[in-house]
N, C-alpha and C positions, 0 to 999 in steps of 0.2 A: 501491500498499501505505501502509495508517494502522502506525504505529511510537510505540513507546512512549520516545522520545527528549526526553518532556516530563519525562520523571524522570532525565532522564542524559543535564544537561549539558555539553559536549562541557570540552575541561579547555585551557587556554589555552595552558599553558605543562605537561610530564609534570616530575613530583619537587616539586613546589613546595611549599617550607617552611612548615608553620602560624605560624611566627614571621614579626612584621614585619619587610624590612630596613631597613635602616639609610638614611638619604635628608636631603632636604635640608628643610629648614622652607617646606612649601608657602609660595609668594605669594597673599594674601588680594584678588589685582584682577583683573578679565575683563581687562585687557591687560595685566599681570604672566603670568596662567597664558598666554595668548596666543605672549609670547616664547618660554617657558618651550619649547610645544609645537612653536615655530618650528624651536628650538633641538634637539627631537626627531627632529623630520620632516627633517632637516637630513641625520642622521646618516642617512639611506635607511631609514629602519624607516616612511614616509609612509601613509596609508592609500588613500591616491586616489592617479591619474597624479601629479602630485607633491608628496604627500605632505599637500596640501590639502582641506577638504571641496569641493562644488563650490560656485563663488560665490566661494569666502574670496578674497582680497587676500594679494598675493605677500608683504605688511610682514608677515602672520601676526597682527596684528593689528585687529577692527574698528572704525569710525570714533567707534561710541558707545561713549563712555566707563561710562554706567552700562545696558547691555543691559535690553530686551522681554524678558521671559517670557512664551513659552506654556507654561499647564500641563494638559496633557490627562490624565483620566483614562477608564479604560473600564473597567465596573462588567464581575465575576464573570468574566475575561477570561485561563485559563488557558495558560503554556508552548506554545500547541499553535497554534505559528504557522510559516512559511519560514523566518525570520530563527533558531527555535530548533530547526531541522530538517525540518519535519515537511513533510510531501510531499502530504498531501491536504486539506489547509484552504488557500481563494484569499482572500489579504491581499494585491493587489500592492502599493498603498498604504504599508501597515506595513513590507515585504519593501525598498520603493524608500526608504526612510525610513531604514532600519536601515543603508542602502548606504551612506548622507549620515553616517552619526550612529556615535553610541556602544553596540552591544549588552552590558547585563551580562547573561550566563549566569547569572550565582547571588544575586538578587537574592530576599530574602524581607520577607514580611509580618508585622507585630507579631500580628496574630488576625486568624482568617479567616473572620470576617465583618464588613461594611462597613463600619457604623458602626463600633466598636473600632479597625482598619485605619484607616479614615479621619481618625478624632479622632488618630493619632498622627501621620500625616501632618501631618495642619495643626498642629496643637498641638509637635511634633516631645518627644514626653512618648513614654513606651509602661503598655499598660495598666492599670497597677498606679501610677500618678500619676497618673493619670487619672481613675482609675476609672470608665471606662465599658469599661461588659463586655458590656452588650447591644444590643438597637439602636433603646429608643427611650431612654437618656440621653444630656443633654446636658454636652459639657465645661464648659461653665457655672457647671453646678452644685457640680461641686466644686475648679472654677482659675478660678473671675469675674474673675482679675484675670492670663490668664496673655496672651499676646502670640500672633498668632498667627504663621502664615508671611505671609500675605499681606497679613495688619494691619503685619509687619514695616516689610515693602517697601512698603505706604502710609504708613506713617509716617517713612521714608528720601526722599518723593516720586513715589513710583511712582501712574497709575491703576490700583485694581483691581475688576477687574470680575469677576463669576460669573455661566453661564450654564448650566445644564442640574443636576445630580446632583451637586455637589463634596461635600455634606458627606455629608448620608444624610434624605431624605424631604422630609419639611417642617422639620428641625431647620436656623433660621438664627443670625446670627449677624453682626449689622451691623455691629457692631463690623472685619470682617478687608478689608471694601469701600467703596471712595470712593462706588461706588454702589448702588441697591440690587440683592436678587442678581435674577436677570431663572428663574423658578421654570418649566417649559416645561409646564404644565398649561391655557391657556386656549384652544389653540388644536387642539393634536392631539388626536388622534382618540383616545379611552382605551379598548385593550383589554386587559381583565380586569387593572386595575389594581395590581399585586402591589407595587409600593416602600413600601409602607408598610400593616398593620394585618396583618392574617388574617381579613378576610372573606373572604362565599362569593366562589367564584372559577371561570373558565372555564377554559376548555382551558391542557392549559399549552404548546401552539405552536399558531401559526397562519399560515399563507401567503395571503398574501390579496391583492387582486388592486387595488394601489393605487400613488403614484410614492413617492419614498423618503421626498419630504418630507412624508408623513403623516404622519408616526409621530416619538415625541417624539426619536430623535436628529436625523432628519433638519433638526427644526428649532432645535438646536440647532447643529448646523453653518449652517444658513442665517445665526443670528443670531452664531454667532460670524464667521463674513466678513462683514459688517454689522460689528460693530466692531471690525474690521480694519481697513477702509474708513472708516472713521471715524479711528480711531489713524494712520492712515497721513495724512492729509487733516492731522489738525493737524501733526504732525511733515514736512511740504511732502514726502512720499511717499518715505521712509525714511530710507537713509545720505547725507545732505546735509551732515554734517561741522558744522552749528550747535545749535544751541542745544535741545533736545528735550524733552521729559515722554516716559518713558520708562513702559512698561503693562505691569503682570503682569496675562492675561487666560486666567481657568483654568473649563474646559469640561468637563462633565460627561456623556459620552454612557453611557446605558441599555443598549441590549444589549451582550453576550449574555446579561443577564441573564433570569431569569425574568419572564414567557411566551417565554418564544422566537418575537418576532412578524418577518415581516422578510418584505417587498412578494415577491411569485412566483419574480419571476425566482431571489432567490437560493437558494430552492428548487431551481430549476430546473438550476443549477449543482453538484447535488450527486443523481443519478439515486438514487432509496431500494434498488437491487437492487445496487449495487455498497456500499453503506454495513457495513461491518462493526463484529464487537462487544468488547470492549472483552475482551483477549488475556487478563486474568488476575479473576477475580469472585469469586474469594474472599476470605478475611478474613486476615489475616496471623497467618501460625503461629504457635502459641504467645500471641498480640496478646492483652490485656484489654478486656472487652467497654467502659468507656468510650474505644477505640483506636478504634472507628470508627460512628457513626452511620450509618440506610439514608435519609436522605435524606429530612426530614419535612416541607421546605418544598415539596420538590415533593410531597408528598402532598395538599397541602390541591387541588390542581387538580382537576377535572375527568376524571373515565376513567381515573387513577393509584390504580392498587390497593396496600395495603396490604402488604408481603411482598413477595419476590420479583417484576420486572417478567416479561411475556412480550417474547418476543426481540424481535417485530415492532413491540410501543411502544417499548422500547431503539431499535429501528435509525431509530427517527420521531424520537425526542425526541435524537440525535446528531447525525441531520440537519439536525435544528435549527437547535439549537445552532450547526452547523458556518455554518448558511446563515446569523443574525442576529450568528455575525464575522464574514460579508462583506461584511455590508448594512453593520456600523459599521465596517469598515475602509474605503469609501465616500467617507463620511461625516465621518470622519478627511481621509480625500482631500481631496471638496475645502477641507477649512481649510489642506492645507498648501500647496494649489496660492494660494489667494488669497496666502498671506504670501510664495510667489516673486510674483508675479503683480505684488505691489502696495508691492514692494523696499523689507520691510520682513526677510525672509530674514536675511542677513549680521549685524541690528542685532538679532537675539532668538535665546536661547537655547529652547530646545523640548525637552519632555521629556513622553515616554509610560508609561503605567502602570498598573497595572489592580492593583485592591484588591487580591485575595488569588484563587487559584488557583480548581480546580473539580475535582469527580471526575464521570465520565459512564458510571456503571456499573462502573469498577475497583472492584475491597472485594466490587463485588454493592452499593455506593454509589452518593448521586448526592447534588451540589452543594457545599459548604463546609465548615466547621465540625469540623476533624480537627487533628492537626498536621503531620497525612505531609506528602511531599515536595509529591502534588495539590494540596493547600490552599494549600498558606504558602509556595512558590518561585511569585512571578510574572513577566511578562515588564514589563520595562526598559532604555525606548533614552532616551538624552540625546545632543542635536547640541546645545555651546558653537561657532560660526565663528569660527574663528583658536585653536579649542583644544584640539579633539575631530578625529580624525583620520577620515575619510570611509572608512564599512566594517569600523570594529576594532572587537575583543573583549577584554572583560576577566571571568577567570574568580574575581575576586576576589570576597570575601563581602561583599555588602552589605545593607542593610535597608531599607523602606520610612520609616523615620524616620528614615534616614541624610537625606535631601530637603532638611529644611530647613536644616541650618546646610551642605551641599551648596550650594545656590539662593545663598545669603546667600554664600558665598565664593567662590561663582565672580563675584560679579554685586559685592564690594566691602562690602558692610555690613557692620556690626558681627556677631558671636555673641554672642543672648543668650545668660542664665547659665543657662538654666532647660533648656536641654537635653539631651537624653537620647541624640542621636545623635551619628555620627561622620561630619565632613564627608569627602567621598570623591576631592574637589577634584585631590589626587594621582593619580588614579585615569583621569581626564580626561584625565592628562598623559602618563603612564604606564601604560598598560592591563597591564601583565606586571611589574608591580611587587607583591611579598608585602605580602599588605593581614590585616586580619581574621582570626583563629585561631578564629571561634566568633561564629553569629546564633543571637537569641531570639526565641520566640515562644510564643503560650501558647493556651488555649481554655479556657474550664468547663463542664461538664456540671453541670444541677442548678439550679430555681429559688427552696429554701427556703432562704434566708442560711446560718443556722448546718447545713445539711446539704452546701452546695454543694461543690465539687470542682472543682479546675485541673489543668491538665496542662503544664505548664513546661517547653517543648520548646528545646536547642538541634543546633545544625548547625553540625557540624565541618567540613574538609575530607572528613574519612573518614566516620562518624559522626554518624546519627539518639541522642542522649538526652533521653528521657521522662519524668521523674518527677512521678504522677500523686496531687497530696496535697489535704490539708483548706485550704478556704480559710481560713478561720477559724483555723485550723491548719497554718501546712507545713509541720513538725518529723513529721506524721504521714502517710506516704507510702503508699499505698492500691496504686497498680501500679507495677512500671518497663517500661520499651520502650530497647530496644535492637535499631535496624540497623545494619551494618556496609556502606554506598556501595562499596565496590571490588568486592564480590563478590553486595551485591543490591541495584542501583541501584531497583528497582521496590518495597526493603523490602515482601517479600514473607512474612519469617521474620525472627522476634523472638527473639531469641537475647541477654535478658537473664541469659536461668536457665541458658545455654551453658559448659559443664566449658573449662577454660582461659579464657576473658572474663575470670576475676574482675580481676586486673589494668588492666584497661582500663578497665571497667566501673568501678572503686574512683577512677582519674585522671579518667574524665570525669565525676564526679559533683561530684567537689571541683571542676572546673571550673564545671562548671553552678551549684552552688551560691556562686561567688567572683562569679558573675553577668556581665549588660554594661560593666557599669564597669572592670571588673577590663580587660577585655578593649581598653575602651575607650583605659584608660589607656596599654595596652601601641604602641597602634598610635600615640597622644602622643608619648612617650618618644624613640619609633625615630621618629619625624619631627621632631620637634619639637629634639632634642637633639643631632642632631652635624652 
């Protein structure tokens, strides 16, 4: 049965406070975090048989003082995986990894579109700071001297390498990488290339009679395994207690981004007659016209009409998206298997994330580019050997912009002053602790600069508030949306105009206007002050 669990994350603890609790100051090294995790696991709250992730040493800390980083991005992947409660999507490798990692139940992107979201991840700043709000902008145009996440690691002795779609399209940042970026274009069979541009395109999906290595993601996996093999050889085969040069390997998988293309066998796993349509296909009651777009990206493909899609086509598209998800899961599995086989797993922090969520007919819409939960909530899995507990989960509110400071802290690097995220390293040790009171996303509408609108959205424990304003004058409020997730986890009814909500709306508006920096300051003061 296909559930709506992707909009209703399981809470790790009931009655969570929205205010951060008082905790000791987090320690900014991999080894020290591991010792804290060991102390926590000795209290009987371990995630595995003995509170350790498989393969971790009983001493708690890895032999590596400077851990490797395997940074895996998956394009357009929504929270529709077994790790997030899905019973119909087949993703055994991501499920197995979640069983060894920490699953973030409520992680959110800053902008539900590829380039702006990835820019926030790589630069550690939010869209308004980077100035990146569309697919064609490069952050170096507005932030020429910003030190990116991989660049920061490179400058502190890590070998950094990227394979596949790590940033966006053909946007390259040579300063980030020790070696030239490896785009996957030269060998792969290109089907209706939709990574960039809006040129004429073929069908939106295809089940191809080819092997896994024919398409982009099969080649990303192959080159990823080759890179890991090379790194293992350089270090003498993983954990050896000696000096070694750590690596930061970024792998960018393209599916399940449109077109939904995968080898035939992945389609066969989802019989068309078993595919159910979205359980809700009406726009949120009372929502403004800005709230939902019908998916212009999909309409560019052959055979996709304007307006509501025929049920049969909708079923085929949903099936193809899930087939593409299973395909990319298999490719990620090849890389993770190699990490274990080469003896690198115990010295490597692994993070798997998606740039944003996706709609598959919900609200009568497709694709991304809204502020709704389906588009802004993302899968995020992280394993830090000796630090995270196997199979643990956290309901703490986190953001993709937090990845930069978190990875830097876990690996013992200083935090650059420009960062606008908050390290969630304390959640790796204590997933149950209270954390951020809110997270922030945005979305733009329109192309003419002086007429552009932006939706500024805030998600708290209970609510989502979005204010639509003029990009050029944010004091000019055009529309407001408010959704109560306690009573309406699918965001079906906008209650911003509901009688009796005035006090809640005023308080939430004040918090939204105070912004992300106020939330970060609250977390910092609670974490550092006592």
